[in-house]
C-alpha positions in Angstrom: 17.8 -20.1 0.0 16.4 -18.7 -3.3 18.8 -16.3 -5.0 17.9 -14.2 -8.0 20.3 -12.3 -10.3 19.6 -9.0 -12.2 16.2 -8.9 -10.3 13.8 -5.9 -10.4 12.9 -4.5 -7.0 9.9 -2.3 -7.6 7.4 -5.1 -6.9 9.0 -5.4 -3.4 8.5 -1.7 -2.4 5.2 0.0 -1.4 6.2 2.9 -3.7 6.4 0.5 -6.6 9.6 2.2 -7.6 13.0 0.6 -8.0 15.4 -0.8 -10.6 17.3 -4.0 -10.6 19.7 -5.4 -8.1 22.7 -7.6 -9.1 21.7 -10.3 -6.6 18.6 -10.7 -4.4 18.5 -13.3 -1.6 15.3 -14.6 -0.1 16.2 -16.4 3.2 13.5 -18.4 4.9 15.0 -18.6 8.4 17.1 -16.5 10.7 20.0 -18.9 10.1 19.8 -18.4 6.4 19.6 -14.6 6.9 22.9 -14.8 9.0 24.4 -16.9 6.2 23.4 -14.3 3.6 24.8 -11.4 5.7 28.1 -13.2 6.2 28.3 -13.7 2.4 27.1 -10.2 1.6 27.9 -7.9 4.6 27.2 -4.7 2.6 23.8 -6.0 1.4 20.7 -3.7 1.6 18.2 -5.5 3.8 14.5 -5.0 3.0 11.3 -6.2 4.7 8.1 -5.2 3.1 9.8 -2.3 1.3 7.8 0.5 3.0 9.4 3.7 4.2 12.0 3.4 1.4 12.7 4.8 -2.0 14.9 2.6 -4.2 16.7 4.2 -7.1 15.1 3.6 -10.5 18.7 2.9 -11.7 18.8 -0.1 -9.3 21.2 -1.2 -6.6 24.8 -2.2 -6.8 25.6 -5.5 -5.1 23.2 -7.6 -3.1 19.8 -7.1 -1.6 18.3 -9.4 1.1 14.5 -9.5 1.4 13.3 -10.9 4.7 9.5 -11.4 4.2 9.8 -15.3 4.0 11.3 -15.3 7.6 7.8 -15.1 9.1 7.4 -17.4 12.1 5.9 -16.1 15.3 4.6 -17.5 18.7 2.2 -16.1 21.3 2.5 -17.6 24.8 0.5 -15.9 27.4 1.2 -12.2 27.1 4.6 -12.8 25.5 5.0 -12.5 21.7 8.1 -13.6 19.8 8.3 -12.8 16.1 10.8 -13.2 13.3 12.0 -10.1 11.5 10.0 -10.7 8.3 6.6 -11.1 10.1 4.2 -8.5 8.7 2.9 -6.1 11.3 -0.8 -6.3 10.5 -0.7 -10.1 10.7 0.9 -10.1 14.1 -1.4 -7.3 15.4 -4.5 -9.3 14.3 -3.2 -12.5 15.9 -2.5 -10.7 19.2 -6.0 -9.3 19.1 -7.5 -12.8 18.6 -5.7 -13.7 21.9 -7.2 -10.7 23.7 -3.8 -9.0 23.9 -3.4 -5.2 23.8 -0.3 -3.2 22.8 -0.1 -3.9 19.1 -3.3 -2.2 17.9 -1.2 0.6 16.3 0.6 -1.9 14.0 -2.6 -3.0 12.4 -2.4 -0.6 9.4 1.4 -0.3 9.2 2.6 -2.0 6.0 5.9 -3.0 7.4 7.7 -6.0 9.0 8.7 -6.5 12.6 12.4 -5.9 11.7 11.6 -2.5 10.2 9.3 -1.5 13.0 11.9 -2.3 15.7 14.7 -0.6 13.7 12.8 2.7 13.5 10.8 2.5 16.8 7.6 2.7 14.8 4.7 4.5 16.5 1.1 5.6 15.9 -2.0 6.4 17.8 -0.1 7.0 21.1 1.4 3.5 21.0 5.0 2.6 20.0 7.3 -0.4 19.7 9.4 0.9 22.7 6.4 0.4 25.0 6.0 -3.3 24.3 9.6 -4.3 23.4 11.6 -6.5 25.7 14.5 -7.8 23.6 15.6 -8.6 20.1 18.2 -10.8 18.5 20.5 -9.0 16.0 23.4 -10.0 13.7 26.4 -7.7 14.2 27.8 -7.3 10.7 31.2 -6.0 11.9 31.8 -8.7 14.5 29.9 -11.4 12.6 28.1 -12.6 15.7 24.5 -12.9 16.9 23.7 -10.7 20.0 20.7 -10.2 22.2 19.7 -6.6 22.9 17.5 -5.7 25.9 15.3 -2.6 26.1 18.0 -0.6 27.8 20.4 -1.3 25.0 18.1 0.1 22.3 18.3 3.9 23.1 14.7 4.3 21.9 13.9 7.8 20.6 11.5 9.3 18.0 11.9 7.3 14.9 15.3 6.1 16.1 17.1 3.3 17.9 20.7 2.2 18.4 20.2 0.1 15.3 20.4 3.3 13.2 23.9 3.9 14.4 25.4 0.4 14.4 25.6 -2.3 11.8 23.0 -4.5 13.5 20.3 -6.4 11.5 17.2 -7.6 13.5 16.7 -11.3 13.3 13.7 -11.6 15.7 12.1 -9.6 18.6 10.2 -10.3 21.7 7.3 -8.2 23.1 5.3 -8.1 26.3 1.6 -7.2 25.9 -1.3 -6.7 28.3 -4.3 -9.0 28.7 -7.5 -7.3 27.5 -10.8 -7.9 26.0 -10.7 -9.1 22.4 -13.7 -7.0 21.3 -12.1 -3.9 22.8 -8.8 -4.5 21.1 -10.5 -5.1 17.8 -12.6 -2.0 18.2 -9.5 0.1 18.7 -7.9 -1.5 15.7 -10.9 -0.5 13.6 -10.8 3.0 14.9 -7.1 3.2 13.9 -7.9 1.8 10.5 -10.7 4.4 10.0 -8.4 7.2 11.0 -5.7 6.0 8.6 -8.2 5.8 5.8 -9.1 9.4 6.3 -5.6 10.7 6.9 -3.3 8.5 4.9 -3.4 7.1 1.3 -4.0 3.3 0.9 -1.5 1.3 -1.0 -3.8 1.3 -3.9 -2.0 4.7 -4.4 1.6 3.4 -4.1 3.4 5.4 -1.4 6.1 5.0 1.3 4.3 6.5 4.2 5.1 9.8 5.8 7.8 11.6 3.8 9.2 13.8 6.5 9.5 13.4 10.3 7.6 15.7 12.5 9.7 18.6 13.9 9.8 18.9 17.6 6.4 20.2 18.9 5.0 20.6 15.4 3.6 18.6 12.5 5.3 18.2 9.1 1.9 17.8 7.5 0.7 21.0 9.0 3.8 22.9 7.8 3.6 21.4 4.3 -0.1 22.2 4.0 0.5 25.8 5.1 3.3 26.0 2.6 0.9 25.1 -0.2 2.4 21.9 -1.5 -0.7 19.8 -1.6 -1.4 18.2 -5.0 1.8 19.4 -6.6 3.2 17.1 -9.2 6.6 16.4 -10.7 6.6 13.7 -13.3 4.7 10.7 -11.9 5.1 11.8 -8.3 2.3 13.8 -6.6 1.8 15.2 -3.1 -1.4 13.5 -1.9 -4.3 16.0 -2.0 -5.7 14.8 1.4 -2.5 15.1 3.5 0.6 17.1 2.4 3.2 14.7 4.1 2.6 11.9 1.6 3.8 11.4 -1.9 1.9 9.0 -4.1 3.1 7.3 -7.3 0.4 8.1 -9.9 1.6 5.4 -12.2 5.0 6.1 -13.7 7.1 7.9 -11.1 10.8 7.5 -11.0 13.1 8.0 -8.0 14.2 11.2 -9.5 10.6 12.5 -9.7 10.1 11.7 -6.0 13.4 13.3 -4.8 12.7 16.5 -6.8 9.3 16.7 -5.3 10.7 16.1 -1.8 13.2 18.9 -2.4 10.4 21.2 -3.4 8.4 20.3 -0.3 11.4 20.8 1.9 12.4 24.1 0.3 8.8 25.6 0.5 8.8 25.0 4.3 12.4 26.2 4.8 11.7 29.4 2.9 8.4 30.2 4.6 9.2 29.0 8.2 13.0 28.6 8.3 12.4 25.0 9.4 14.4 22.3 7.8 12.4 19.0 7.6 14.2 15.7 8.0 13.3 12.8 5.6 11.5 9.8 7.2 11.7 8.0 3.9 15.2 6.5 3.2 16.8 6.5 -0.2 19.0 3.7 -1.5 20.7 2.7 -4.7 22.5 4.0 -7.8 21.8 7.7 -7.4 22.5 9.9 -10.4 24.2 13.3 -9.8 21.0 15.2 -9.4 19.7 12.6 -6.9 22.9 12.7 -4.9 22.8 16.5 -4.7 19.2 16.5 -3.5 19.6 13.7 -1.0 22.7 15.4 0.4 20.7 18.6 0.9 17.8 16.8 2.5 20.0 14.8 5.0 22.7 17.4 5.8 20.6 19.4 8.2 
């Protein structure tokens, strides 16, 4: 397994923000991932680095990046994928086999481990609908376990993995047989919708900044609150959708967090609604960053 020391992380995040980690491991198999987790049980585990903000001051200790653990198999309607498989690649491969259920994953710049962890969803499809089981490493018990669908406690942007020290090694899904052209057509419609509603990674971003409140849209609230196109340092609220922050070339984690706080506060003042971050923040936070993150996550 390749191990790097004093290694910069920003090229491994879709925000293109992040300082150095003391140690970064690049396992190529699930067994190597287990080995790394036994050696570094407190490591930050990253897939494609989407949906995360890494401190510009870096990360203490170890980071494990899973993108080289990327084997998958399709047998009939059953799909098995390692945690580091990129979602668009698996979605496209399923489509080639005339399998439906993964069309929503086509434009999500994450890995299977991350999608399962957060119960990713889009376009009226979700991981929960196709999930059958996953293998995880239990960091506290240092054992590999298999979790079935009933064990996962699927909810909006949440699973049991959020509450326990489980790291996804691989997952299994059950899809439905369909027509290849119909599946691809739906994927293209999803891609066109995303193009209109979400920034491409040519504008570095981490996806939706805040979760949708119950029976409402974070984007709608933020737009009504007037935060579109606001800038702090190198971080800017995207002008086409107010629930996205883009890195316009030199943003720091501090810039992003201050802008997140401004967005949060504008909605809170106007609507008395406290938005919850969807983006997760990791690393050596300075005092200002700690205070902002505590405010954003304490509601």
